[in-house]
C-alpha positions in Angstrom: 29.9 51.1 84.6 26.5 49.9 83.4 26.5 46.9 81.1 25.5 47.8 77.5 22.5 45.5 77.3 21.2 46.9 80.6 21.2 50.3 79.1 18.9 49.0 76.3 16.4 47.2 78.6 14.9 43.7 78.5 12.1 44.6 76.0 14.4 45.8 73.2 16.9 43.0 73.9 14.1 40.4 73.6 12.8 42.0 70.4 16.2 41.8 68.8 16.6 38.1 69.8 13.1 37.4 68.5 13.9 39.1 65.2 17.2 37.2 64.8 16.0 33.8 65.8 12.8 34.3 63.9 14.7 35.3 60.7 16.8 32.2 61.1 13.7 30.0 61.6 11.9 31.3 58.5 15.1 31.3 56.4 15.4 27.6 57.2 11.9 27.0 56.0 12.4 29.1 52.9 15.6 27.3 52.0 14.5 23.7 52.6 10.8 23.4 52.2 9.8 21.7 48.9 6.4 21.3 47.3 6.4 17.5 47.5 4.2 15.4 49.8 6.3 13.0 52.0 5.6 9.9 53.9 2.5 10.3 56.2 1.1 13.1 54.1 0.1 10.6 51.4 -2.2 9.0 54.0 -3.4 11.9 56.0 -4.5 13.8 52.9 -6.7 11.0 51.6 -10.0 13.0 52.1 -8.7 15.6 49.7 -8.0 13.0 47.0 -11.4 11.5 47.6 -13.2 14.8 47.5 -14.7 14.2 51.0 -13.9 17.6 52.5 -16.9 18.3 54.7 -15.8 20.2 57.8 -17.2 17.7 60.3 -15.5 14.8 58.4 -12.2 16.6 58.3 -12.4 17.6 62.0 -13.1 14.1 63.2 -10.9 12.2 60.7 -8.8 9.6 62.5 -5.2 8.9 61.5 -3.4 6.3 63.6 -4.1 7.0 67.3 -5.4 10.6 67.0 -7.8 12.7 65.0 -6.7 15.5 62.7 -9.1 18.3 63.8 -8.0 21.8 62.9 -5.1 20.4 61.0 -7.1 19.2 58.0 -9.5 22.1 58.2 -6.6 24.6 57.9 -5.3 22.7 54.9 -8.6 22.7 53.2 -8.4 26.4 52.8 -4.7 26.7 52.4 -4.6 24.1 49.6 -7.5 25.8 47.8 -5.5 29.0 47.6 -2.1 27.4 46.8 -2.7 24.5 44.4 -2.0 22.1 47.2 1.3 23.5 48.1 3.3 21.5 50.7 5.8 24.4 50.8 3.0 26.8 51.8 2.0 24.3 54.4 5.5 24.5 55.9 5.1 28.3 56.2 1.7 27.8 57.8 3.3 25.5 60.4 6.1 28.0 60.9 3.6 30.7 61.4 1.8 28.7 64.1 5.0 28.0 65.9 6.0 31.7 65.7 2.6 32.7 67.0 3.0 30.3 69.9 6.3 32.0 70.8 4.7 35.5 70.8 1.8 34.3 72.9 4.3 32.6 75.3 6.1 35.9 75.8 2.8 37.7 76.5 1.8 34.8 78.9 5.1 35.2 80.8 4.6 38.9 81.2 1.0 38.4 82.4 2.1 35.8 84.9 5.2 37.5 86.2 4.4 41.1 85.7 7.3 42.2 83.6 9.9 41.2 81.0 13.4 40.1 82.0 16.6 39.6 80.1 16.3 35.8 80.7 13.1 35.9 78.5 15.4 35.3 75.6 14.9 31.7 76.6 11.4 31.8 75.1 12.4 32.2 71.4 15.4 29.9 71.9 13.0 27.2 73.2 10.1 27.6 70.8 11.9 28.5 67.6 14.4 25.7 67.9 15.3 23.9 64.7 15.7 20.7 66.5 12.1 20.3 65.4 13.0 20.6 61.8 11.0 17.6 60.7 7.8 19.4 61.9 8.4 22.2 59.4 10.0 20.5 56.4 9.5 16.7 56.8 6.2 14.9 56.7 4.4 18.1 57.5 0.9 18.3 59.0 -0.3 21.2 61.2 -2.2 18.8 63.4 0.9 16.8 64.4 2.5 19.6 66.4 2.2 23.2 65.4 -1.5 23.8 65.9 -1.5 21.9 69.2 1.5 24.0 70.4 -0.4 27.2 69.5 -3.6 26.0 71.1 -1.7 25.0 74.3 -0.4 28.6 74.7 -3.9 29.9 74.0 -5.3 27.5 76.6 -2.7 28.7 79.2 -3.6 32.3 78.5 -7.3 31.5 79.2 -6.3 29.9 82.5 -5.2 33.4 83.7 -8.5 35.1 83.1 -10.0 36.5 86.4 -13.7 35.8 85.6 -14.3 32.1 86.5 -17.3 31.7 84.1 -15.4 33.1 81.2 -12.2 31.2 82.1 -14.1 27.9 82.3 -15.9 28.5 79.0 -12.8 29.4 77.0 -10.6 26.7 78.6 -13.2 24.1 77.7 -13.4 25.4 74.2 -9.7 25.3 73.8 -9.6 21.8 75.4 -12.2 20.5 72.8 -10.1 21.8 69.9 -7.0 20.3 71.4 -8.5 16.9 72.1 -9.5 16.5 68.4 -6.3 18.0 66.9 -3.5 15.5 66.8 -1.4 15.1 69.9 -3.3 17.9 71.5 -5.4 15.0 72.8 -3.3 14.8 76.0 -4.6 18.1 77.2 -8.0 16.3 77.4 -6.4 14.1 80.2 -5.1 17.2 82.0 -8.1 19.4 81.9 -10.2 17.3 84.4 -7.2 17.5 86.8 -7.3 21.3 86.5 -11.0 21.4 87.4 -10.6 18.8 90.2 -7.9 21.1 91.7 -10.5 23.9 91.7 -13.0 21.5 93.4 -10.4 20.8 96.1 -9.6 24.4 96.6 -13.3 25.3 96.8 -13.8 22.7 99.5 -11.0 24.2 101.4 -12.4 27.7 100.8 -9.2 29.1 99.2 -10.2 29.4 95.6 -12.2 31.9 93.5 -14.5 29.3 92.0 -17.7 28.1 93.7 -18.1 24.3 94.2 -21.0 23.8 91.7 -19.1 25.5 88.9 -15.9 23.6 89.6 -17.8 20.3 89.6 -19.6 21.2 86.4 -16.3 22.1 84.8 -14.8 18.7 85.8 -17.9 16.8 84.5 -17.9 18.7 81.2 -14.1 18.2 80.6 -14.6 14.4 81.2 -17.5 14.5 78.7 -15.4 16.2 76.1 -12.7 13.6 76.5 -15.3 10.8 76.2 -16.7 12.2 73.0 -13.3 11.6 71.3 -13.9 7.9 71.5 -17.2 7.9 69.7 -16.6 5.8 66.5 -13.0 5.5 67.5 -10.8 2.6 66.7 -7.4 2.1 68.4 -4.8 1.8 65.8 -1.1 1.6 67.0 1.4 3.8 65.3 3.7 0.8 64.6 3.3 -2.8 63.5 5.6 -3.9 66.3 3.5 -2.4 69.1 3.3 -4.4 72.3 2.2 -3.4 75.8 3.8 -3.7 78.1 7.2 -3.8 76.5 9.4 -6.7 77.5 11.9 -4.3 79.0 10.1 -1.8 81.2 13.3 0.2 81.7 13.1 1.1 78.0 10.2 3.5 78.7 12.1 6.0 80.9 15.2 5.6 78.6 13.1 6.5 75.6 11.7 9.6 77.4 15.1 10.7 78.5 16.5 10.4 75.0 13.6 12.6 73.8 14.4 15.3 76.3 18.1 15.3 75.5 17.5 15.3 71.7 15.6 18.6 72.2 18.9 20.1 73.3 20.7 19.0 70.1 23.3 16.2 70.7 22.4 12.6 69.9 25.7 11.0 70.8 27.5 9.7 72.9 24.5 7.7 74.0 25.5 7.3 77.7 26.1 11.1 78.0 22.9 12.1 76.3 21.0 9.5 78.3 22.2 11.0 81.6 21.5 14.5 80.4 18.0 13.5 79.4 17.3 11.7 82.7 18.3 14.9 84.5 15.9 17.0 82.4 13.1 14.4 82.7 13.6 14.3 86.5 13.5 18.1 86.8 10.3 18.2 84.7 8.6 15.5 86.7 9.6 17.0 90.1 8.6 20.5 89.0 5.2 19.1 87.8 4.6 17.5 91.2 5.6 20.6 93.1 3.4 22.8 91.0 0.3 20.5 91.3 0.8 20.6 95.1 1.1 24.4 95.1 -1.9 24.8 92.9 -3.9 22.6 95.3 -2.8 24.2 98.5 -1.6 27.8 98.1 -4.4 30.2 98.7 -5.0 33.8 97.6 -4.7 35.4 101.1 -1.5 37.3 101.1 -0.4 35.7 97.9 1.2 37.7 95.0 -1.0 38.5 92.1 -1.4 35.6 89.6 0.3 33.1 91.9 -2.3 30.5 91.5 -2.5 31.0 87.7 1.3 30.7 87.5 1.2 27.4 89.5 -1.6 26.0 87.3 -0.1 27.1 84.0 3.3 25.8 84.8 1.8 22.4 85.9 -0.2 22.2 82.7 2.9 22.9 80.5 5.0 20.3 82.3 2.2 17.7 82.5 1.3 17.9 78.9 4.8 17.2 77.6 5.3 14.4 80.2 2.1 12.7 79.0 3.2 13.1 75.4 6.6 11.7 76.0 5.2 8.8 77.9 2.8 8.0 75.1 5.5 8.2 72.5 7.6 5.8 74.6 4.8 3.3 74.9 3.9 3.5 71.2 7.3 3.5 69.6 9.9 1.9 71.9 9.6 -1.3 69.9 11.3 0.5 67.0 14.6 0.4 68.8 16.8 2.7 70.9 18.4 5.1 70.8 17.4 6.3 67.3 13.6 5.9 67.6 13.5 8.2 70.5 15.5 11.0 68.9 13.2 11.9 66.0 13.3 15.7 65.5 9.5 15.9 65.1 9.1 15.0 68.8 10.8 18.3 69.8 7.8 20.4 69.0 5.6 19.0 71.7 8.4 19.0 74.3 8.5 22.8 74.0 5.8 23.1 76.7 8.0 21.2 79.2 11.1 23.4 78.6 8.9 26.5 78.8 7.4 25.1 82.0 10.9 24.5 83.5 11.7 28.2 82.7 8.6 29.4 84.4 9.4 27.2 87.4 12.9 28.7 87.7 11.4 32.2 87.6 9.5 31.5 90.8 12.6 31.1 92.9 13.8 34.2 94.9 16.6 36.1 93.2 19.4 34.5 95.3 22.7 33.2 94.1 21.6 29.5 93.7 18.6 30.5 91.7 20.6 32.8 89.5 23.1 29.9 88.9 20.2 27.5 88.0 18.8 30.0 85.5 22.2 30.7 84.0 22.8 27.0 83.6 19.4 26.5 82.0 20.1 29.2 79.5 23.5 27.7 78.6 21.9 24.3 78.2 19.2 25.4 75.8 21.4 27.8 73.8 23.0 25.3 71.4 19.6 23.8 70.3 18.1 27.3 70.0 20.8 28.7 67.7 21.6 25.5 65.7 20.9 25.5 61.9 20.7 21.8 60.9 21.7 22.4 57.2 22.8 18.8 56.5 19.5 17.4 57.5 17.7 20.1 55.5 19.8 19.4 52.4 19.1 15.7 52.6 15.3 16.2 52.7 15.2 19.0 50.1 17.6 17.4 47.6 15.9 14.1 47.9 12.4 15.5 47.4 13.5 17.6 44.4 15.3 14.8 42.7 12.4 12.3 43.2 9.8 14.8 41.9 12.0 15.9 38.9 12.4 12.2 38.0 8.6 11.5 38.3 7.8 14.5 36.1 9.9 12.9 33.4 9.4 9.2 33.9 6.1 8.8 35.8 7.4 5.7 37.5 7.4 5.4 41.3 9.8 2.5 41.6 12.2 3.8 38.9 12.4 7.2 40.6 12.9 5.7 44.1 15.6 3.5 42.7 17.5 6.0 40.6 17.5 8.8 43.3 18.0 6.6 46.3 15.2 8.5 48.0 11.6 7.5 48.8 8.7 9.8 49.3 6.6 6.9 50.5 7.8 3.4 51.4 4.7 1.4 50.5 3.1 2.9 47.4 1.0 -0.1 46.7 -0.8 0.1 50.0 -2.5 3.5 49.6 -3.0 3.9 45.8 -0.1 6.3 45.5 0.0 6.0 41.7 -3.7 7.1 41.5 -3.0 10.0 43.8 -0.1 11.1 41.7 -2.2 10.9 38.6 -4.9 13.0 40.3 -2.3 15.7 41.1 -1.0 15.6 37.5 -4.5 15.8 36.0 -5.4 18.8 38.2 -1.9 20.5 38.1 -1.5 20.4 41.8 1.5 20.1 44.2 4.8 19.7 42.3 2.9 19.3 39.0 2.2 23.0 39.4 5.5 24.1 40.9 8.3 22.7 43.0 8.8 26.1 44.6 
């Protein structure tokens, strides 16, 4: 007797899962997003308070170790239409993540030729609420959502058959990524992509002629170098040191990031082991895919094989670079908690999507089916979880603090009476003046908390 879901087909099954997980995702945002700026937002939005909103200034604006690129530009127009609504910003971020999920499904179909029942992994991975800080915490589209969307666009461009068009669009996406938050790490990978084409051209197994491949590599390095024009290295943390006194803390930090994506934070030993397994799989798959991308030729190869190799390597390599950078920059804050911040999960999505693509490349034999089934079971809890307690804490704290400030107009009093802080060092960044600016212009929660 045919199984019920097989009578439906993979396309409708995937559409149903996308609808259900998507509804849960946006319901979470609708329930817990509040129109109150929080933590880093009071700093990243400084150009808006200062009236310095030229597009070039916003695009190249540096915050901590990265630039804010398309993040601030998107907010320039969103805020103009919504009275500086942080709640609308949460929906914008959610829309970017949802768009990345739709593009990832299209990318999978382009690379592998058809949809499969296992493709339910894609919405489970990308719409996970383990990234809840990205959508309702100290929100900024540049931190994760826009880079995630651009990464999927970048990968789609890698599949284009025309080498000139492919190179032009990949370089354009690379430029936007380099200047938009943690998309910067794609700038380190893009020269590798072009060098792979150089090597393939020398071995006469690629579709790109040597001069074009060399030009692409040179241009990608030039784009990366442009990022450092008028750049000042500013560590994310006051305790930053490199190298850290305990080198083993770096892989531990990365392992905890990977395990936190799946949901559980404790017990520490168990989640560390799980994270190390995930990290090892991602690193091994990255190495294998780079080797395949460098050596597998088109003769007798299935359609899109090289594109699949490169895209999978890019997805895995990006998240590995991001995780390594986070470990270097934030390990001094202490483990395990510093490595388990929910906002990290957004930029680990490419790694888990890359692992899924890697598993799809195996022949459909019993061990491969078991590996895929295990992967789906592992990602399921994080994909369906609804972290209501964390959402309540952020929502209720923001609402209580803003309601107090509307009455008392006293930062310290409201922080003390509510036991909640929207910014820990208000004297450092002129927060009182910023609040008075919002009040005078009826912006943000002075216009509406909803």
